[in-house]
C-alpha positions, 0 to 999 in steps of 0.5 A: 722385548715387549711383553705385550700381554699377560693374563695368569694364563698367557704370556704375548711376547714382541720382539723387533731386532734390526738385521742389516740396514733397512731389515728388521726381524719381527718375533711374536711368541707366546708362553703358557706357564701352565702348559705339559711343555711350558716354553716360548711357541712361535706364532709369527716370525718374518723379516720386514722392511722399515716401510712394512713396519711402518705400515703395520704400525699404521694398521695397528694405530688405525684400530686403536683409534676406531671409535668403540 
């Protein structure tokens, strides 16, 4: 699990697990400790191939490398 963002009000986590061969499960969840029912909420869950994960990484890397 990668804790991608933490503030006093919210936590964002990302988990990637290999399922079988070329398939991976990507789960992005959030946690709001001050909520009435404080628990992890799934924001995205999907099965992606290695190529799809690499394209996602390229898109993120491209966004991070844009001039401000």
